[in-house]
N, C-alpha and C positions, 0 to 999 in steps of 0.2 A: 605925207604926214598928217593932213586934215582927215584922210580917210582912215588912218590908222587910230587917230584920236577918237573919231566917232564910233569905231568898233569897240574901243576900251569903255567908252561911256555906256554903250548899249549893254556890254557884259556886266557892268557894275549895276545897271538898272535892273537887269534880269536878276542878279543876285539879291537885290534888295526886295523883289516882288516875289521871290520864290516861297512857297507854301511851305512852313516849318512842318518836320516829321513829327506826328503826334505819336507819344509811346502808347503802346497797347496796354489797355487795363489788365492788371494781374487777376487771373481768374479766382473766384473765391475758393477757399478752401472747403472742401466737402465736409460736412459734420461727420463726426465720429458715429459709426453705426450703434444704435442702441442695443445694449446687452439684454436679451430676453431669454429667460429660461425656457427650455425645450417643453413643448406641449406634450402631455403624457395623457392619453384618453384610453383608459382601460375598458374592456368590454364588460366588466363586472363592477359593482359599487366598492372599489378598491378604497381603504381607509377607514371604512365603518368597523372594521374588525380590530383596529388598533385602540387601545385604551390608555389613559394617562394613569400614572402612578406617583403618589406622593407618600413618603414616610419619613421618620425622624432622621434618616441618613442622608436624604436627597430626593431626587425625582428621576423619572424616566418612563418608560412605556412597556405594555404588554401586548400580547397577540392572541385573539381567538382564533384557532384554527383546528380543523380535523376533529372537531367535538370536545377540544379541551382548551384551557387558557394556560398560557405560558410566558415566560420572560427570560431575560439573561440570568444566569446564576449571579453574577456580580451585582444584580440589582437586589437580591434577597438573601445573600450570604453575609451575616453581620460580623463574621470573623475577620481578623486582620492576621498578619504574619506572625505576631506574637501569640495569638490565641488559636492558631489554626488546628492545634491538637484537640481543642475542645469540640465535643459534639454540637453542631449547629442546632439552633432553635428556631422555630417559625418566625418570620417577620410579619407583622400586621401592617398593612398600608391602606390608604384610601384610593379609590380609583373612579374613573369616569371615561365612558365611551363618547365620541364624537356625537353630540346630539342624542345621546342614549342614556342607559342604565348608569348609575353612579352607586357607590357604597363603600364597604369594606371589603378587603381580601386578605389572604395570608398564603405563605408558601407551604407547601406539603411535601416537596421532594426536590433534591438537587441532584443534578446528573453528574456522574464520576468522570465522564469522558469529554464534556464539552461545556461551554458557557450557556448552560441550559437549565431551567427550573419550571417545575410545574406549580401553579397557584389555583386557589379556589376563590370564587367571588360570591358576596352575598346576594347579587342580582345576576341572574344568567343573561349571558349576551342574547341580543335579539337574533343574531345569526352568526355563523361560523364561516370562515373563509375556506376555500378548497385548497388542499395541499397540492402543489405542483408534482407531477408524476416525474419529471426530469429538470436537470438544472439548465441555468441560462447559457446561451453561447457567448463567446467573446464578442464585445461591441454591442450586445443587447442592451436596452434601456430597462432599468429597474426604477421603482419608485417607492418611497416611504413617507411617513408622516413625522414631523418633529416639532419641537416648540420653536417659535419665531422670536429671535433675540435681535433682529435688525434695528428695531427702533423701540423707544420706550412705549409708544402707543400700542404696538403690537406685541408686547412681552408676553409670552406664554400662549399666545394664539397658535392655533394649528397651521402649519405650513407644509405643503407638499413640496418634496424635492425628487430630483431625478438625477441619475447618474449611470455611466456606462460600466459594463463588465470588462475588466482588464484581464483576468485569468480566475481559475479556480485552484486552490492549494489545500490539500489535506482537509476536505470537508468545509472550506470557507471560500466564499466568493470575494474576490478583490475588486474594489470600486476605483474609478478614477477621480473621485471626489470623497471629501471626508464628511460625514454626518456631523451635525451640531451636537455638542455635548448635551445630554439629556434624551437624545434619540434612542439610546439602548433599549432593547428588548421589543421594539415595535415590529410589526410585520414589514417584510420587504417583498414587494408584488412584482410580478412580470406583467406583460401587456395584457394577458388574458384575465387579469385580476386574481391569479393564483398566487399563493404564498410559497416562495422558494426558500425563505429562511428569517432569521431575526437580525436587525441592524444590532451590530455588536462593538464596533470600535471605529475610530479615526485616528489618522496620524499625519504628521508632516514628514516630507521627505527632504533629503539634503539639497535638492534643486529648487527649494523654496516652494514646491507645489504640495500636493497631499494625496492621500489615499484612504480608503475606507475598507470595513470588513463586514461580511454577513455570515453568520453560523448557518451552514445549509440544513435544510430539513428534508428535502425530497428523498425518495428511495430509502435505501438503507440506513441513512442518517437519522431517519425518524426514531429508529430504535434507541438512540441516546436520549431521547425524551421520555419514553414509556418504560424503559428497562433499566435495572440496576439502580433504583434511586437511592438517595441517602449515602451516608458514609459509616 
C-alpha cells in the first residue's frame, strides 16, 4: 500500500509540474493586394492628339488623326428627337490640347453612317496621330484620355485609362470597361500609339459590371468620316 501511495503522489506531482501547451499565434491576415491600373507604355506620344471640347450643351473630347480633326457626332449635333427633321447647324465650341493649342472650333460635317463628325479648329494641332491599318485583337489593351472625376482636387484633370478588347461588332470595338462620361470623341490608341477609333459610349451590364464602345476608324471604316457628310 505504501508503494502504491508513493506512485500516486509522484503522478500528481508530475501533473502539477507539466509545462502547459502554448496556443500557436494566429498568423496575420495578409494585406489586400493594392489595385494598380495596368501600365500602358505606347511607342508614340499617345494622348497628345486628344483635345478637350466644351460648349453650351456639355463637354467631351476630339481627336486629331490622319490630317483632320474629328469627334463623335453626338458631341456636335444639337438636334433632339423632337427636332431631328430640322437640318443641323454648326456647333461652335472651345477646345484645348494637352499642353498645346487652344481656341475655338466648329463642326463642318456629320456622318450619316456612324457616330462621327468632322470639325475645324482655330489653331492647328501640333501633330496628328497615325491611323491604325488594322483593328485590335481580342484581349489587346487600348488606351484613351478622359476627365478625372475621382476626387474634387483632380476634377477635369487628364486621366489616362486602359481597357481590354472583348470583341468587335459592326464597326465598333467593345471594351471590358466603361469610359467615364465626357470621354466621348477622344482618340483610342493601340500599343503602337496608333488611333483605332473614337471613344463613344459606356454602359452597365445586368451582372453589375460594365462595357464600353469605340467607333472604329481603320481600313474601310474611315470612309464614314470623309464621305457622305451632312444630311
